[in-house]
N, CA, C and O atoms as CSV, one atom per row, in Angstrom:
chain,resi,resn,atom,element,x,y,z
A,1,UNK,N,N,128.031,32.872,-12.963
A,1,UNK,CA,C,127.497,32.551,-11.897
A,1,UNK,C,C,127.700,32.204,-10.817
A,1,UNK,O,O,126.824,31.343,-10.744
A,2,UNK,N,N,128.303,32.185,-9.637
A,2,UNK,CA,C,128.835,30.892,-8.765
A,2,UNK,C,C,127.158,30.406,-7.408
A,2,UNK,O,O,125.997,30.622,-7.061
A,3,UNK,N,N,128.044,29.874,-7.279
A,3,UNK,CA,C,126.512,29.441,-6.616
A,3,UNK,C,C,126.501,30.153,-5.590
A,3,UNK,O,O,125.385,30.440,-5.156
A,4,UNK,N,N,127.689,30.667,-4.872
A,4,UNK,CA,C,127.467,31.069,-3.444
A,4,UNK,C,C,126.938,32.102,-3.843
A,4,UNK,O,O,126.301,32.628,-2.930
A,5,UNK,N,N,126.865,32.978,-5.330
A,5,UNK,CA,C,125.995,34.291,-5.578
A,5,UNK,C,C,124.524,33.903,-5.715
A,5,UNK,O,O,123.497,34.551,-5.514
A,6,UNK,N,N,124.819,32.161,-6.276
A,6,UNK,CA,C,123.061,32.054,-6.272
A,6,UNK,C,C,122.337,32.094,-4.776
A,6,UNK,O,O,121.463,32.698,-4.154
A,7,UNK,N,N,122.887,31.492,-4.697
A,7,UNK,CA,C,122.422,31.287,-2.328
A,7,UNK,C,C,122.495,32.352,-2.055
A,7,UNK,O,O,121.338,32.767,-1.982
A,8,UNK,N,N,123.335,33.300,-1.791
A,8,UNK,CA,C,123.039,34.557,-0.926
A,8,UNK,C,C,121.794,35.336,-1.293
A,8,UNK,O,O,121.009,35.830,-0.484
A,9,UNK,N,N,121.657,35.417,-3.438
A,9,UNK,CA,C,120.542,36.505,-3.566
A,9,UNK,C,C,119.262,34.868,-3.104
A,9,UNK,O,O,118.088,35.042,-2.778
A,10,UNK,N,N,119.677,33.999,-3.170
A,10,UNK,CA,C,118.548,33.708,-2.967
A,10,UNK,C,C,117.872,33.656,-1.563
A,10,UNK,O,O,116.666,33.563,-1.334
A,11,UNK,N,N,119.096,33.750,-0.501
A,11,UNK,CA,C,118.788,33.720,0.895
A,11,UNK,C,C,118.732,35.252,0.933
A,11,UNK,O,O,119.174,35.394,2.073
A,12,UNK,N,N,118.560,36.193,0.606
A,12,UNK,CA,C,118.113,37.747,0.697
A,12,UNK,C,C,117.120,38.743,-0.080
A,12,UNK,O,O,116.879,39.948,-0.014
A,13,UNK,N,N,116.580,37.468,-0.985
A,13,UNK,CA,C,115.712,38.360,-1.729
A,13,UNK,C,C,113.866,37.787,-0.684
A,13,UNK,O,O,113.846,37.096,0.334
A,14,UNK,N,N,112.764,38.307,-1.327
A,14,UNK,CA,C,111.462,37.912,-1.099
A,14,UNK,C,C,110.996,38.588,-1.482
A,14,UNK,O,O,109.878,38.509,-0.971
A,15,UNK,N,N,111.012,39.756,-2.469
A,15,UNK,CA,C,109.967,39.429,-3.323
A,15,UNK,C,C,110.845,39.334,-4.924
A,15,UNK,O,O,111.995,39.612,-5.265
A,16,UNK,N,N,109.702,38.825,-5.601
A,16,UNK,CA,C,110.364,38.347,-6.875
A,16,UNK,C,C,108.816,38.639,-7.882
A,16,UNK,O,O,107.790,37.960,-7.872
A,17,UNK,N,N,109.128,39.901,-8.705
A,17,UNK,CA,C,108.196,40.165,-10.059
A,17,UNK,C,C,108.360,39.086,-10.924
A,17,UNK,O,O,109.531,38.709,-10.965
A,18,UNK,N,N,107.430,38.327,-11.779
A,18,UNK,CA,C,107.736,37.355,-12.525
A,18,UNK,C,C,107.213,38.031,-14.100
A,18,UNK,O,O,106.147,38.645,-14.145
A,19,UNK,N,N,107.878,37.891,-15.077
A,19,UNK,CA,C,107.430,39.231,-15.698
A,19,UNK,C,C,106.965,37.257,-16.806
A,19,UNK,O,O,107.509,36.153,-16.832
A,20,UNK,N,N,105.773,37.852,-17.456
A,20,UNK,CA,C,105.633,36.095,-18.670
A,20,UNK,C,C,104.328,35.831,-17.263
A,20,UNK,O,O,103.272,35.690,-17.881
A,21,UNK,N,N,104.137,35.762,-16.307
A,21,UNK,CA,C,103.308,34.770,-14.847
A,21,UNK,C,C,102.162,34.393,-16.122
A,21,UNK,O,O,101.457,35.365,-16.390
A,22,UNK,N,N,101.943,33.473,-16.729
A,22,UNK,CA,C,100.953,33.105,-16.639
A,22,UNK,C,C,99.701,31.993,-15.764
A,22,UNK,O,O,100.110,31.189,-14.927
A,23,UNK,N,N,98.594,32.072,-16.013
A,23,UNK,CA,C,97.800,32.135,-15.439
A,23,UNK,C,C,97.238,30.490,-15.418
A,23,UNK,O,O,96.440,29.896,-14.693
A,24,UNK,N,N,98.180,30.034,-16.740
A,24,UNK,CA,C,97.547,28.790,-17.257
A,24,UNK,C,C,98.495,27.495,-16.221
A,24,UNK,O,O,99.724,27.432,-16.204
A,25,UNK,N,N,97.580,26.584,-15.449
A,25,UNK,CA,C,98.387,25.948,-14.408
A,25,UNK,C,C,99.563,25.274,-15.252
A,25,UNK,O,O,100.609,25.068,-14.636
A,26,UNK,N,N,99.507,24.926,-16.528
A,26,UNK,CA,C,100.513,24.372,-17.237
A,26,UNK,C,C,101.245,24.819,-17.306
A,26,UNK,O,O,102.293,24.226,-17.049
A,27,UNK,N,N,101.278,26.078,-17.667
A,27,UNK,CA,C,102.631,26.558,-17.799
A,27,UNK,C,C,104.124,26.726,-16.864
A,27,UNK,O,O,104.057,27.213,-15.735
A,28,UNK,N,N,105.331,26.320,-17.393
A,28,UNK,CA,C,105.780,26.200,-16.369
A,28,UNK,C,C,105.881,27.686,-15.580
A,28,UNK,O,O,106.033,27.717,-14.359
A,29,UNK,N,N,105.775,29.018,-16.454
A,29,UNK,CA,C,106.011,30.018,-15.401
A,29,UNK,C,C,104.872,29.887,-13.772
A,29,UNK,O,O,104.852,30.455,-12.681
A,30,UNK,N,N,104.331,29.162,-14.230
A,30,UNK,CA,C,103.091,29.195,-12.685
A,30,UNK,C,C,103.122,28.164,-11.799
A,30,UNK,O,O,102.575,28.235,-10.698
A,31,UNK,N,N,103.871,26.965,-12.291
A,31,UNK,CA,C,104.526,25.963,-11.323
A,31,UNK,C,C,105.380,26.835,-10.831
A,31,UNK,O,O,105.058,27.379,-9.775
A,32,UNK,N,N,106.700,27.197,-11.473
A,32,UNK,CA,C,107.809,27.576,-10.331
A,32,UNK,C,C,107.284,28.432,-9.833
A,32,UNK,O,O,107.806,28.471,-8.719
A,33,UNK,N,N,106.398,29.375,-9.899
A,33,UNK,CA,C,106.190,30.480,-9.546
A,33,UNK,C,C,104.906,30.159,-8.020
A,33,UNK,O,O,105.038,30.806,-6.981
A,34,UNK,N,N,104.061,29.370,-8.143
A,34,UNK,CA,C,103.709,28.427,-7.959
A,34,UNK,C,C,104.408,28.089,-5.909
A,34,UNK,O,O,104.143,28.245,-4.717
A,35,UNK,N,N,105.434,27.537,-6.936
A,35,UNK,CA,C,106.823,27.028,-5.726
A,35,UNK,C,C,107.060,28.282,-4.712
A,35,UNK,O,O,106.715,28.706,-3.609
A,36,UNK,N,N,107.983,28.624,-5.971
A,36,UNK,CA,C,108.798,29.766,-4.885
A,36,UNK,C,C,107.843,30.371,-4.167
A,36,UNK,O,O,108.309,30.768,-3.099
A,37,UNK,N,N,106.614,30.629,-4.309
A,37,UNK,CA,C,105.403,31.814,-3.131
A,37,UNK,C,C,105.019,29.986,-1.843
A,37,UNK,O,O,104.421,30.060,-0.770
A,38,UNK,N,N,105.407,29.064,-2.261
A,38,UNK,CA,C,105.018,28.345,-1.302
A,38,UNK,C,C,106.090,28.492,-0.227
A,38,UNK,O,O,105.821,28.617,0.967
A,39,UNK,N,N,108.162,28.454,-1.074
A,39,UNK,CA,C,108.919,28.566,-0.713
A,39,UNK,C,C,108.781,29.761,0.122
A,39,UNK,O,O,109.784,29.755,0.836
A,40,UNK,N,N,107.899,31.021,0.473
A,40,UNK,CA,C,108.198,31.989,1.756
A,40,UNK,C,C,108.007,33.552,0.260
A,40,UNK,O,O,107.254,34.524,0.199
A,41,UNK,N,N,108.853,33.156,-0.453
A,41,UNK,CA,C,108.641,34.319,-1.886
A,41,UNK,C,C,107.403,34.944,-1.933
A,41,UNK,O,O,106.379,34.310,-2.187
A,42,UNK,N,N,107.411,35.984,-1.738
A,42,UNK,CA,C,106.170,36.771,-2.838
A,42,UNK,C,C,106.191,37.490,-3.655
A,42,UNK,O,O,106.765,38.536,-3.958
A,43,UNK,N,N,104.932,36.323,-4.323
A,43,UNK,CA,C,105.343,36.782,-5.992
A,43,UNK,C,C,104.669,37.477,-6.798
A,43,UNK,O,O,103.587,36.903,-6.920
A,44,UNK,N,N,104.696,38.441,-7.453
A,44,UNK,CA,C,104.616,39.627,-8.180
A,44,UNK,C,C,104.152,39.280,-9.870
A,44,UNK,O,O,105.004,39.430,-10.746
A,45,UNK,N,N,103.121,38.938,-10.131
A,45,UNK,CA,C,102.494,38.861,-11.605
A,45,UNK,C,C,102.623,39.921,-12.599
A,45,UNK,O,O,102.141,41.038,-12.406
A,46,UNK,N,N,103.160,39.654,-13.489
A,46,UNK,CA,C,103.513,41.388,-14.353
A,46,UNK,C,C,103.122,40.579,-15.564
A,46,UNK,O,O,103.802,39.853,-16.288
A,47,UNK,N,N,102.003,40.858,-15.586
A,47,UNK,CA,C,100.867,40.251,-17.301
A,47,UNK,C,C,100.225,40.875,-17.859
A,47,UNK,O,O,99.090,40.406,-17.776
A,48,UNK,N,N,100.244,41.944,-18.581
A,48,UNK,CA,C,99.509,42.646,-18.948
A,48,UNK,C,C,97.916,42.566,-19.593
A,48,UNK,O,O,97.106,43.467,-19.809
A,49,UNK,N,N,97.819,40.760,-19.849
A,49,UNK,CA,C,96.729,40.315,-20.280
A,49,UNK,C,C,96.206,39.464,-18.905
A,49,UNK,O,O,95.280,38.677,-19.100
A,50,UNK,N,N,96.699,39.566,-17.648
A,50,UNK,CA,C,95.721,38.960,-16.238
A,50,UNK,C,C,95.644,40.022,-15.829
A,50,UNK,O,O,95.932,41.040,-16.458
A,51,UNK,N,N,95.157,39.951,-14.468
A,51,UNK,CA,C,94.074,40.541,-13.417
A,51,UNK,C,C,94.740,39.803,-12.173
A,51,UNK,O,O,95.483,40.619,-11.629
A,52,UNK,N,N,94.757,38.974,-11.723
A,52,UNK,CA,C,95.148,37.837,-10.307
A,52,UNK,C,C,95.513,36.824,-10.941
A,52,UNK,O,O,94.809,36.341,-11.827
A,53,UNK,N,N,97.003,36.190,-10.497
A,53,UNK,CA,C,97.291,34.784,-10.637
A,53,UNK,C,C,97.878,34.965,-9.565
A,53,UNK,O,O,98.366,36.043,-9.229
A,54,UNK,N,N,97.906,33.659,-8.730
A,54,UNK,CA,C,98.027,32.721,-7.663
A,54,UNK,C,C,97.844,33.615,-6.545
A,54,UNK,O,O,98.861,34.001,-5.969
A,55,UNK,N,N,96.528,34.073,-6.078
A,55,UNK,CA,C,95.734,34.843,-5.241
A,55,UNK,C,C,96.293,36.362,-5.699
A,55,UNK,O,O,95.302,37.074,-5.538
A,56,UNK,N,N,97.463,37.271,-6.225
A,56,UNK,CA,C,97.788,38.406,-6.421
A,56,UNK,C,C,97.586,39.129,-7.530
A,56,UNK,O,O,97.511,38.734,-8.694
A,57,UNK,N,N,97.498,40.282,-7.068
A,57,UNK,CA,C,97.397,41.151,-7.835
A,57,UNK,C,C,98.290,41.140,-9.283
A,57,UNK,O,O,99.482,41.034,-8.993
A,58,UNK,N,N,98.084,41.215,-10.726
A,58,UNK,CA,C,99.102,41.162,-11.679
A,58,UNK,C,C,98.993,42.541,-12.509
A,58,UNK,O,O,97.978,42.784,-13.161
A,59,UNK,N,N,99.865,43.254,-12.468
A,59,UNK,CA,C,100.657,44.071,-12.917
A,59,UNK,C,C,101.156,44.429,-14.507
A,59,UNK,O,O,102.180,44.052,-15.076
A,60,UNK,N,N,100.078,45.280,-15.004
A,60,UNK,CA,C,101.234,45.554,-16.052
A,60,UNK,C,C,102.459,45.608,-16.891
A,60,UNK,O,O,102.717,45.128,-17.994
A,61,UNK,N,N,103.198,46.387,-15.986
A,61,UNK,CA,C,103.938,46.548,-16.118
A,61,UNK,C,C,105.559,46.669,-14.736
A,61,UNK,O,O,105.185,47.343,-13.775
A,62,UNK,N,N,106.108,46.488,-14.673
A,62,UNK,CA,C,107.132,46.533,-12.960
A,62,UNK,C,C,106.888,47.688,-13.234
A,62,UNK,O,O,106.709,47.915,-12.038
A,63,UNK,N,N,106.624,49.099,-13.904
A,63,UNK,CA,C,106.937,50.379,-13.459
A,63,UNK,C,C,105.566,49.987,-12.152
A,63,UNK,O,O,105.786,49.822,-10.952
A,64,UNK,N,N,104.661,49.940,-12.603
A,64,UNK,CA,C,103.691,49.297,-12.166
A,64,UNK,C,C,103.882,49.431,-10.734
A,64,UNK,O,O,103.465,50.460,-10.202
A,65,UNK,N,N,104.500,48.465,-9.973
A,65,UNK,CA,C,104.595,48.026,-8.602
A,65,UNK,C,C,104.347,49.052,-8.102
A,65,UNK,O,O,104.294,50.229,-8.460
A,66,UNK,N,N,104.145,48.323,-6.934
A,66,UNK,CA,C,104.411,49.609,-5.905
A,66,UNK,C,C,105.443,49.552,-5.064
A,66,UNK,O,O,106.056,50.540,-4.661
A,67,UNK,N,N,105.752,48.017,-4.667
A,67,UNK,CA,C,106.763,48.134,-3.428
A,67,UNK,C,C,107.732,47.655,-4.159
A,67,UNK,O,O,107.749,47.725,-5.387
A,68,UNK,N,N,108.911,46.955,-3.216
A,68,UNK,CA,C,110.809,47.421,-3.939
A,68,UNK,C,C,110.527,45.811,-4.423
A,68,UNK,O,O,109.730,45.111,-3.799
A,69,UNK,N,N,111.178,45.373,-5.454
A,69,UNK,CA,C,111.410,43.975,-6.038
A,69,UNK,C,C,112.925,44.314,-6.063
A,69,UNK,O,O,113.591,45.276,-6.447
A,70,UNK,N,N,113.320,42.467,-5.184
A,70,UNK,CA,C,114.326,41.912,-5.314
A,70,UNK,C,C,114.769,41.370,-6.958
A,70,UNK,O,O,115.902,41.464,-7.431
A,71,UNK,N,N,113.954,40.980,-7.429
A,71,UNK,CA,C,114.390,40.241,-8.205
A,71,UNK,C,C,112.766,39.825,-9.186
A,71,UNK,O,O,111.590,39.674,-8.852
A,72,UNK,N,N,113.811,39.741,-11.003
A,72,UNK,CA,C,112.697,40.035,-11.963
A,72,UNK,C,C,112.505,39.136,-12.792
A,72,UNK,O,O,112.980,39.225,-13.924
A,73,UNK,N,N,111.614,37.865,-12.311
A,73,UNK,CA,C,112.274,36.583,-12.780
A,73,UNK,C,C,111.210,36.516,-14.205
A,73,UNK,O,O,109.981,36.576,-14.231
A,74,UNK,N,N,112.299,36.353,-15.471
A,74,UNK,CA,C,111.615,36.882,-17.173
A,74,UNK,C,C,111.981,35.581,-17.723
A,74,UNK,O,O,112.965,34.954,-18.117
A,75,UNK,N,N,109.824,35.398,-17.447
A,75,UNK,CA,C,109.487,34.176,-18.634
A,75,UNK,C,C,108.849,34.933,-20.160
A,75,UNK,O,O,107.726,34.959,-20.663
A,76,UNK,N,N,110.163,35.493,-20.557
A,76,UNK,CA,C,109.980,36.093,-21.938
A,76,UNK,C,C,110.477,35.301,-23.164
A,76,UNK,O,O,110.920,34.152,-23.174
A,77,UNK,N,N,110.320,36.110,-24.146
A,77,UNK,CA,C,111.318,35.423,-25.142
A,77,UNK,C,C,112.200,36.573,-25.356
A,77,UNK,O,O,112.022,37.784,-25.492
A,78,UNK,N,N,113.793,35.340,-25.331
A,78,UNK,CA,C,115.100,36.384,-25.601
A,78,UNK,C,C,114.964,38.610,-26.494
A,78,UNK,O,O,115.470,39.696,-26.212
A,79,UNK,N,N,114.379,38.293,-27.122
A,79,UNK,CA,C,113.994,39.436,-27.575
A,79,UNK,C,C,113.029,40.317,-26.206
A,79,UNK,O,O,113.818,41.231,-25.963
A,80,UNK,N,N,112.372,40.432,-25.678
A,80,UNK,CA,C,111.816,40.933,-25.267
A,80,UNK,C,C,112.317,41.601,-24.111
A,80,UNK,O,O,111.832,42.668,-23.735
A,81,UNK,N,N,113.725,40.756,-23.236
A,81,UNK,CA,C,114.043,40.646,-22.283
A,81,UNK,C,C,114.891,42.300,-22.295
A,81,UNK,O,O,114.516,43.102,-21.441
A,82,UNK,N,N,115.808,42.653,-23.102
A,82,UNK,CA,C,116.270,43.938,-23.074
A,82,UNK,C,C,114.966,45.323,-22.538
A,82,UNK,O,O,115.163,46.113,-21.615
A,83,UNK,N,N,113.998,45.286,-23.208
A,83,UNK,CA,C,112.994,45.980,-22.878
A,83,UNK,C,C,112.453,46.379,-20.944
A,83,UNK,O,O,112.129,47.392,-20.324
A,84,UNK,N,N,112.728,44.032,-20.433
A,84,UNK,CA,C,112.262,44.024,-19.703
A,84,UNK,C,C,113.626,44.482,-18.271
A,84,UNK,O,O,113.332,44.660,-17.089
A,85,UNK,N,N,114.859,44.561,-18.787
A,85,UNK,CA,C,115.830,45.270,-17.854
A,85,UNK,C,C,116.257,46.855,-17.478
A,85,UNK,O,O,116.703,47.441,-16.492
A,86,UNK,N,N,115.720,47.314,-19.309
A,86,UNK,CA,C,115.371,48.761,-18.357
A,86,UNK,C,C,114.581,48.947,-17.663
A,86,UNK,O,O,114.735,50.007,-17.055
A,87,UNK,N,N,113.327,48.154,-17.298
A,87,UNK,CA,C,112.370,48.962,-16.806
A,87,UNK,C,C,112.588,48.238,-15.031
A,87,UNK,O,O,111.750,48.656,-14.232
A,88,UNK,N,N,113.399,47.459,-14.593
A,88,UNK,CA,C,113.842,46.632,-14.057
A,88,UNK,C,C,114.486,47.323,-13.344
A,88,UNK,O,O,114.341,47.420,-12.126
A,89,UNK,N,N,115.709,48.196,-14.391
A,89,UNK,CA,C,116.635,49.210,-13.440
A,89,UNK,C,C,116.051,50.100,-13.614
A,89,UNK,O,O,116.862,51.022,-13.531
A,90,UNK,N,N,114.816,50.609,-13.882
A,90,UNK,CA,C,114.179,52.228,-13.496
A,90,UNK,C,C,113.784,51.416,-12.413
A,90,UNK,O,O,113.672,52.117,-11.406
A,91,UNK,N,N,113.488,50.051,-12.169
A,91,UNK,CA,C,112.158,50.593,-10.532
A,91,UNK,C,C,113.719,50.020,-9.776
A,91,UNK,O,O,113.547,49.788,-8.580
A,92,UNK,N,N,114.707,49.844,-10.103
A,92,UNK,CA,C,116.116,49.861,-8.593
A,92,UNK,C,C,115.965,48.470,-8.161
A,92,UNK,O,O,116.189,48.278,-6.966
A,93,UNK,N,N,115.459,46.921,-9.244
A,93,UNK,CA,C,115.911,45.563,-8.521
A,93,UNK,C,C,116.995,45.431,-8.440
A,93,UNK,O,O,117.971,45.982,-8.948
A,94,UNK,N,N,116.793,44.400,-7.543
A,94,UNK,CA,C,119.275,43.932,-7.028
A,94,UNK,C,C,118.609,43.183,-8.556
A,94,UNK,O,O,118.665,44.017,-9.461
A,95,UNK,N,N,118.020,41.863,-9.018
A,95,UNK,CA,C,118.517,40.739,-9.687
A,95,UNK,C,C,118.214,40.959,-11.235
A,95,UNK,O,O,117.226,41.692,-11.280
A,96,UNK,N,N,118.522,40.728,-12.176
A,96,UNK,CA,C,117.516,40.287,-13.417
A,96,UNK,C,C,118.139,38.071,-13.398
A,96,UNK,O,O,119.205,37.472,-13.539
A,97,UNK,N,N,116.504,37.631,-13.107
A,97,UNK,CA,C,116.895,36.332,-13.456
A,97,UNK,C,C,115.975,35.822,-14.858
A,97,UNK,O,O,114.775,35.986,-15.081
A,98,UNK,N,N,117.149,35.067,-15.789
A,98,UNK,CA,C,116.098,34.826,-17.309
A,98,UNK,C,C,116.473,33.080,-16.972
A,98,UNK,O,O,117.428,32.409,-16.579
A,99,UNK,N,N,114.838,32.855,-17.477
A,99,UNK,CA,C,114.440,30.992,-17.149
A,99,UNK,C,C,115.327,30.472,-18.056
A,99,UNK,O,O,115.653,31.174,-19.014
A,100,UNK,N,N,116.046,28.712,-17.850
A,100,UNK,CA,C,116.289,28.475,-18.790
A,100,UNK,C,C,116.037,28.646,-20.560
A,100,UNK,O,O,114.943,28.626,-21.123
A,101,UNK,N,N,116.291,28.678,-20.682
A,101,UNK,CA,C,116.116,29.132,-22.732
A,101,UNK,C,C,116.665,30.084,-23.065
A,101,UNK,O,O,117.350,30.035,-24.087
A,102,UNK,N,N,116.556,31.297,-22.313
A,102,UNK,CA,C,115.934,32.806,-22.139
A,102,UNK,C,C,117.890,32.850,-22.099
A,102,UNK,O,O,118.686,32.171,-21.451
A,103,UNK,N,N,118.116,34.058,-23.186
A,103,UNK,CA,C,119.579,34.456,-23.271
A,103,UNK,C,C,119.678,35.308,-23.821
A,103,UNK,O,O,119.438,35.167,-25.020
A,104,UNK,N,N,120.067,36.665,-23.362
A,104,UNK,CA,C,120.783,38.172,-23.797
A,104,UNK,C,C,121.077,38.452,-23.284
A,104,UNK,O,O,120.687,38.945,-22.226
A,105,UNK,N,N,122.622,38.194,-24.064
A,105,UNK,CA,C,123.689,38.803,-23.822
A,105,UNK,C,C,123.658,40.001,-23.279
A,105,UNK,O,O,123.681,40.304,-22.087
A,106,UNK,N,N,123.574,41.041,-24.744
A,106,UNK,CA,C,123.809,42.279,-24.344
A,106,UNK,C,C,123.176,43.032,-23.824
A,106,UNK,O,O,123.673,44.141,-23.625
A,107,UNK,N,N,121.465,42.690,-23.268
A,107,UNK,CA,C,120.606,42.607,-21.803
A,107,UNK,C,C,121.670,42.532,-20.818
A,107,UNK,O,O,122.235,43.481,-20.275
A,108,UNK,N,N,121.923,40.997,-20.614
A,108,UNK,CA,C,122.702,40.847,-19.731
A,108,UNK,C,C,123.799,41.911,-18.937
A,108,UNK,O,O,123.853,42.216,-17.746
A,109,UNK,N,N,124.694,42.369,-20.162
A,109,UNK,CA,C,125.912,43.136,-19.656
A,109,UNK,C,C,124.828,44.317,-19.588
A,109,UNK,O,O,124.394,44.204,-18.442
A,110,UNK,N,N,124.116,45.447,-20.226
A,110,UNK,CA,C,123.339,46.370,-19.358
A,110,UNK,C,C,122.856,46.168,-18.155
A,110,UNK,O,O,123.279,46.872,-17.238
A,111,UNK,N,N,122.092,45.389,-17.961
A,111,UNK,CA,C,121.711,45.270,-16.133
A,111,UNK,C,C,123.027,44.881,-15.383
A,111,UNK,O,O,122.885,44.902,-14.161
A,112,UNK,N,N,124.056,44.593,-15.745
A,112,UNK,CA,C,125.369,44.314,-15.053
A,112,UNK,C,C,126.021,45.753,-14.883
A,112,UNK,O,O,126.918,46.066,-14.100
A,113,UNK,N,N,125.749,46.081,-15.259
A,113,UNK,CA,C,126.827,47.761,-15.585
A,113,UNK,C,C,125.675,48.876,-14.947
A,113,UNK,O,O,125.903,49.939,-14.369
A,114,UNK,N,N,124.411,48.258,-15.256
A,114,UNK,CA,C,123.491,49.386,-14.085
A,114,UNK,C,C,123.984,48.322,-12.306
A,114,UNK,O,O,123.552,48.729,-11.228
A,115,UNK,N,N,124.426,47.695,-12.352
A,115,UNK,CA,C,124.274,47.399,-11.054
A,115,UNK,C,C,123.653,46.082,-10.525
A,115,UNK,O,O,123.762,45.577,-9.407
A,116,UNK,N,N,122.924,45.624,-11.695
A,116,UNK,CA,C,122.168,44.721,-11.380
A,116,UNK,C,C,122.931,42.901,-11.133
A,116,UNK,O,O,124.074,42.760,-11.569
A,117,UNK,N,N,122.422,41.970,-10.628
A,117,UNK,CA,C,122.847,40.773,-10.231
A,117,UNK,C,C,121.882,39.940,-11.000
A,117,UNK,O,O,120.716,39.593,-10.813
A,118,UNK,N,N,122.953,39.698,-12.123
A,118,UNK,CA,C,122.237,38.304,-13.689
A,118,UNK,C,C,122.714,37.331,-13.428
A,118,UNK,O,O,123.871,37.101,-13.078
A,119,UNK,N,N,121.533,36.398,-13.630
A,119,UNK,CA,C,121.213,35.318,-13.583
A,119,UNK,C,C,120.574,34.789,-14.615
A,119,UNK,O,O,119.354,34.914,-14.726
A,120,UNK,N,N,121.331,34.114,-15.521
A,120,UNK,CA,C,120.945,33.835,-17.068
A,120,UNK,C,C,120.709,31.930,-17.402
A,120,UNK,O,O,121.446,31.020,-17.023
A,121,UNK,N,N,119.247,31.825,-18.340
A,121,UNK,CA,C,119.598,30.390,-18.614
A,121,UNK,C,C,119.309,29.357,-17.169
A,121,UNK,O,O,119.221,28.164,-17.461
A,122,UNK,N,N,119.229,29.531,-16.379
A,122,UNK,CA,C,118.568,28.906,-14.965
A,122,UNK,C,C,117.366,28.979,-14.782
A,122,UNK,O,O,116.556,29.860,-15.070
A,123,UNK,N,N,117.200,27.416,-13.979
A,123,UNK,CA,C,115.460,27.405,-13.061
A,123,UNK,C,C,115.595,27.745,-11.970
A,123,UNK,O,O,116.068,27.042,-11.077
A,124,UNK,N,N,115.034,29.373,-11.807
A,124,UNK,CA,C,115.193,29.531,-10.156
A,124,UNK,C,C,114.866,28.802,-9.208
A,124,UNK,O,O,115.519,28.553,-8.195
A,125,UNK,N,N,113.249,28.222,-9.680
A,125,UNK,CA,C,113.241,26.509,-8.874
A,125,UNK,C,C,114.303,25.468,-8.822
A,125,UNK,O,O,114.665,25.002,-7.742
A,126,UNK,N,N,114.699,25.174,-9.699
A,126,UNK,CA,C,115.741,23.770,-9.722
A,126,UNK,C,C,116.567,24.603,-8.926
A,126,UNK,O,O,116.423,23.996,-7.864
A,127,UNK,N,N,117.578,25.856,-8.559
A,127,UNK,CA,C,118.707,26.483,-8.557
A,127,UNK,C,C,117.329,26.462,-6.441
A,127,UNK,O,O,117.536,25.745,-5.462
A,128,UNK,N,N,116.804,26.948,-6.524
A,128,UNK,CA,C,116.687,27.251,-5.133
A,128,UNK,C,C,115.797,25.704,-4.436
A,128,UNK,O,O,115.383,25.906,-3.294
A,129,UNK,N,N,115.583,24.701,-4.828
A,129,UNK,CA,C,115.594,23.353,-4.498
A,129,UNK,C,C,116.486,22.711,-4.235
A,129,UNK,O,O,116.608,22.277,-3.090
A,130,UNK,N,N,117.563,22.394,-5.388
A,130,UNK,CA,C,119.414,22.190,-4.809
A,130,UNK,C,C,119.213,22.665,-4.104
A,130,UNK,O,O,118.054,22.252,-4.069
A,131,UNK,N,N,119.279,23.606,-2.935
A,131,UNK,CA,C,120.271,24.747,-2.586
A,131,UNK,C,C,118.906,24.007,-0.736
A,131,UNK,O,O,119.185,23.679,0.418
A,132,UNK,N,N,117.920,24.074,-1.327
A,132,UNK,CA,C,117.050,25.002,0.105
A,132,UNK,C,C,115.433,23.970,0.246
A,132,UNK,O,O,114.397,24.370,0.775
A,133,UNK,N,N,115.589,23.000,-0.208
A,133,UNK,CA,C,114.464,22.005,0.066
A,133,UNK,C,C,115.077,20.927,1.004
A,133,UNK,O,O,116.264,20.619,1.112
A,134,UNK,N,N,113.972,20.412,1.674
A,134,UNK,CA,C,114.101,19.378,3.031
A,134,UNK,C,C,114.521,18.184,2.398
A,134,UNK,O,O,114.729,17.171,3.067
């Protein structure tokens, strides 16, 4: 994944569905999503155990989201990724972003074959901050 592809993805995206977003402020998913929200992205939480996070309605599944999703940001264990990728394909997301420590090569390849951009084992906060922070 080149720096230019990541820059282009972050510049052209507006809506990020965060699978595994927690309402616990100490969790990395919360801090990363709060930062991305403050940077102007619409954050859509996906967590069946929650109703609202960061002032946004929480959805049980990606398929329940009614608006177009640019990036599906995954804060789940690698073994959960294949099912999330299939959901991302069904909703016609543009990209899958697996956070640091989340690696699933087979799911990444499936996403690529379906035409999705794949970023794996990288932190969206760090990549955004390194490119766009003042």
